N, C-alpha and C positions, 0 to 999 in steps of 0.2 A: 504493500500500500504506500510505499515511500517513493517519490519521484525526485529526480535531480532538480534542485532550484536553479541550476546553471543553464538549464535548457529553456530558452526564452522564445523559441519560434514554433510555429505550427509544424507538424510532421510533413515532410516533403513528398506527399503523394495524394492523389485524389481518391476518395472513398470508392468511387466507381471502378477504379483500377485495382482494387484489392484482389489478391490471388486466392482468396479462400471464401468460404461461405456456403450456403445451401441454395438450391433452386427454389422457386416458389412452390413447385410440386412437392419437393422434399418437406418444406415447412408445412404445407397443407396436410400431408400424410402424417407427419410426426405430431402435429397439433391435434389431429383427430384421435390418434392413438393415445395421446396424453390425456385428452378430455375423458375418454373412456376409462383410463386407468385411475384418474382422480375420482371419478364418480364411483367406481368400485371401492376405492380406498375409503371414501366418505361413509360408506354403508356401515363400517365397523370401527370408525375412528373414535377416539376419545373426544369428549365435549370440548376440552380446552384446545383441540386442534381445529375446530370447525371454522373459526374466523379465518385462519390461514388457508385452509382448504378452499373455502368459498372464494377468497381473494385469488387464489391460483386458478380456479375454474373460470372466474370472470375474466381474468387476464389472458388465459389461453384461448378462451372463446373470442375475445377481441382480436387476438393475433390471427386466429383462424378466419374470422370475418374479414379482416383487412387483406389477408392473403387471397381470399375468394374474390374480393373487389379488384385487386390488382390483376387477377386472372380473367377479369371481364364480367363477373357476375354482378347483376344489378339488384339493388334493394330499394324499397320505398324509404323516404327520408327518415321517418320515425323508427322504422325497423333498423335501419343502419345505425342511428344514434343509440338505440337501445342495446344493440349487440356490441357496439364499440365502447360506449360510455356508461351503460346500464342506467340511462336516463331517457325519459320521453317528455319533451317540452310541450305543454298544452298550447293550443292556438292563442295568440295574444289578443288582448282587447284593443282593436284597431282605433277605438275612439280616443285612446290616450295620445295618439300621434297628433291629431288635430288640436286637442286641448293644450298640449305643451307648447305647440307653435303659437297658439293664441296668447298664452301666458307670456311667452317670450316677446311677442309683438307688443304687448302692453308694457313690459318691463325694460326691454333693451333700448338704449339710446339710438337716435338716428331717425331717418324717415324711410318710407317705402314699405313693402310687405313684410310679414313676419319672416319669410324665407330670406329676403334681402338683409334684414337686420341680423339674422343668424350668421350669414356669411360675413358680414362686416364685423360682428363681435368676435368671430373666430380669428379674423385678421388682426384685431386690436389686442388679442391676448396671445399672439404669436411671439416666440422667443427670437430676438435678433441673433444672427449667427455669431457675432463677436462677443455675445454674452452667454453663449450656450455652455461653455466649459465651466464658468463660474456657477451657473444655475445648477448644472448636473452634479458638480462637486459638492456644493453646499447641501443640496437636497439628499444626496447619497449619505453624507455624514449625519444629517438629521435623522433619517430613517434608521441608520445603523444605531445611533444612540437610543432611539425609542425602542428598537428591538432588544438591545442589551438591557434596558430597564425592565423589560417585561418577560423575558424568556431566559432559559438556562443555555447560554451560548458561550463559546470560547472567546469571542471578540476578535479572533484572528482572521476572519474571512471577509472583511470589508474589501470590496474590489477596487482596483485601480480604475480611474475614469479618464478617458481621452475622447477627443472629438476629431473627426476627420471626414473627408468625403468618401463615400462608399460607391460601388459600381452603379447602384440604382437608387433613385429618391424614395422608392417604396421600402427599402431596407431601413428600419429604424435604428438598428445597431448591429454590431458584430461582436460576438463573445469569444474570448480565448481562455481556455482552461489550461494552465501550464502544469499543474500537478496538485495533488491533495494527499493528506493523510488524516488521521483521526481528528486532529485538532486544527486543521488548516486547509482552506481552499485557496489556492494561488490563482487568482482570477483577474481578468481585465475585460472591461467593456468599452468598446469604441462606438460613440454615438455619431450618427450621420448628420453632417452639417447641412445636407440638402433635404433632409426630412422635414415636413411641416410641423415642427414642435409648437405646441400650445401649452398653456398652464395646466390644463386638465390632463393631457397625455404625459406631461412630465411627472406629475404626482402619481399617475397610474403606472407609468413605466418603472419608476424607481422603486416604489413600494411593492409592486407586483413582481417585477422581473428580478429584483435583487433582494434586499432585506426589508421586511421580514417575510417576503414571498419566496420565490423559487430558490435563491441561494441558501436561505435558512432551511427550507425543506430538504435540499440536497445535503446540507451539513448534518441534519438530524438523521436522514436516511443512511448516510455513510457510516455514522456512528452506530446505528442500529445493526447495519450489515456486519460490522466488525464484532459487536457485542454478542450477537445471536447466531452468526453464521448462516443467516437466511439470505441466500444469493439473490432472491427476487428484490430485496431492498436496494440492490445496486443497479437495478434496471430502470431506466427512465423510458417508459413505453408511451409514445405520443398518443396513439389511438387506443385509449384504455380508460377504465374507471379511475385509476390513480392519476392519470393526466387530467381528467375532469375535476378531481379533488384538488390537485395542486393549482390548477388554473382558477377554479372557483374560490378556493380558500385564500389564494394570494390576492384576489380582488377584494374579498370581504375583509381581510386583515388590515387593509388600509384604513377602513372605518374604525376598527378596533384600536389603531394607533392613536386616534383622537377621541377615544371613549365614546364613539358614535355621536359626537357633538359637531354639528355643522359650524357652530361658532368657532370652535377650536381649529377645525380644518381651514376655515376661511382666513383666520388670523395667521395660520402657518403659511398659507399661500401668499397672503399680503406681505408678511415680514421676510419670507425666505425667497419665494419665486418671483413675485412681482418686483420686489426691491432689487434683487440681483439682475433681473432682466431689464430693468429700467422702464417698466411699464407703468401705466396710470393706475396707481394703487386704489383709486376710487372705484375701479371696475371690479375689485375683489368682492364687493358686497353682492354682486350678481352671480357669483360662482356657485352657491347652493342650487339655484334654479338651473344654472348651466349644467351642473353635474346630473341633475334629474333628467334633463334633456338628453345627455350623453347615454344614460342608462336606457332610456326609451329608444334612442337611436340604435343601440345594440340589438334590441329586440326587432327593430325594423330590418336590420341586416339578417337576423335569424329568419324572419318571415320570408324575406326575399330569397335566401339560399334554399329554404324548404320549397317554396313555390317553383323556383327554377328547376331544382333537383327533380321534383315530381312532375315537371312539365305542365304545371297549372298556369304559370305565367311565362310569356316570352321574355327575352332579355330586355326588350324595349319597355314592356310593361313594368318590369322590375326596376329598371333604371328610372323611369318616370316616377314611380312610387318614391324612391329615395330622393329624387330631385324636389318633389313636391314638399318634402319636410326638411329640406336643407341638409340632408345627411351626406349627399355628394353634391358637387358643384354642377350648375346648369350646363357647363361645357363638357362634362364627363361623357365619354363614349358609352354606348349601351353595353359594350363588351366588358366594361369595368365591373359589372355585377359578377362576372366569373372570377374576379380576382379579389373579392372582398376578404377572403380568408385563404390562408396557405394550406389548410387541411379540411377534410370533409367533416361536417358537423361542428365546425369551430365555435359557433356562437351558442350551441347547446353546451359545449364543454367549458365555455367561459361565462356567458351571461346567465343562462338558466342554472348552471352549476353553482354560480355565486349565490343565486337566490335560494337554492336548496340548502347550501351550507349556512346561509344567513338564518333561515327559518329553523334549521336543525340546532344551530348554536343557541338561538334564543329559547328554544324549547328545553335544551339540556343544561344550560348554564344560566344562573340567576345573577351573576355579577361579572364585571369585566375581568377580574382575576381568574374566575372559573373558565371564561371563554379562552383566555390565553393558555391555561393548563390543558383544556380540551384540544386546542389547536396543536400544541406540542405533542400530546398523546397521539393524535391522528397522523401527524407527520412521521411518527416512529412506528406506526402499526399497520395492520391489515384493514384499512378503512373500506367501507362498502357504500358506494353512492346509491345503489338500489335500496339498501336498508335505510339509509337516511331519508330517501324519498318516501319509502313505505311508512316510516315512523310519523310522517307529517299528515297522513291521510286520515 
């Protein structure tokens, strides 16, 4: 588990050129055999093994499903999401889209339609490129300190922060993992100067992607892997229930950092991000409503991906829907709806999973401290998104 601290560059080969591995058919056959073996084992297993066996079955099923998809098999959207993430997002209340745009129309400064005000506000809370490094560095340090105050962490895993131009403006960042051991992740994150950074996606990216989100999750999983010898703790499986948990919980934990107080979060944005970015701090008072809009917009993207996947909407219908509510710009190509997410079911594993985690935490924990203990426990254990969802019915 120890890697050289002197090795500071990425390995010099492309993953696609690796000379080892299995064919998709191999993975399909072996996953089906493993599912049968796990099911047989479960019949006589001890009760204390059930959580782990259920976790393994869920994740092998997700692997099997993803393999079948790569081999060309088609699934309805909800079936795909259930098999991959063990979640089924109900249809959203479409009336919320119109209501939030009208609220923004009333609250945001400027003239024109609600959609035009949304686009202008997004521009006014955009981070200038010459301020991006300071913004990202300060926000990273603040979230690191909040994580240290609330969790059992080594404190050694705060990442290095750099800014640079990346090959595509769609790439928000590039992550480099140099090495890790039980007490230390050696990690660097390069933020893209050409990405359209705004105040809301700065706070989302730092808290979600780094600490106390994904980097904290990886640190706790690595320690659990070493402590227990459970190899599945070392696997970061993108299309899986644990992926839905880490994405959903990493989004919810941002609110936990501010004790679920919009006033605390707004003051943080004002004092840390607006100030470092040189933006009009008076706009910070509008951020609670803006965050509400961003959450609803995430569900707009979920509905679009579901409707396009199931061939209910054409690409033009989907793009028009997003343009109507200011979620994408009026100039965006219809094809842009195909690139909303880098992975199938992305918004189920992010937006809906966040709300499942939120409801579950509220049900299981009565105080902020209990929520943090629950988060740490689930980062180290065999969580089940399906059980969380079922517990809320």
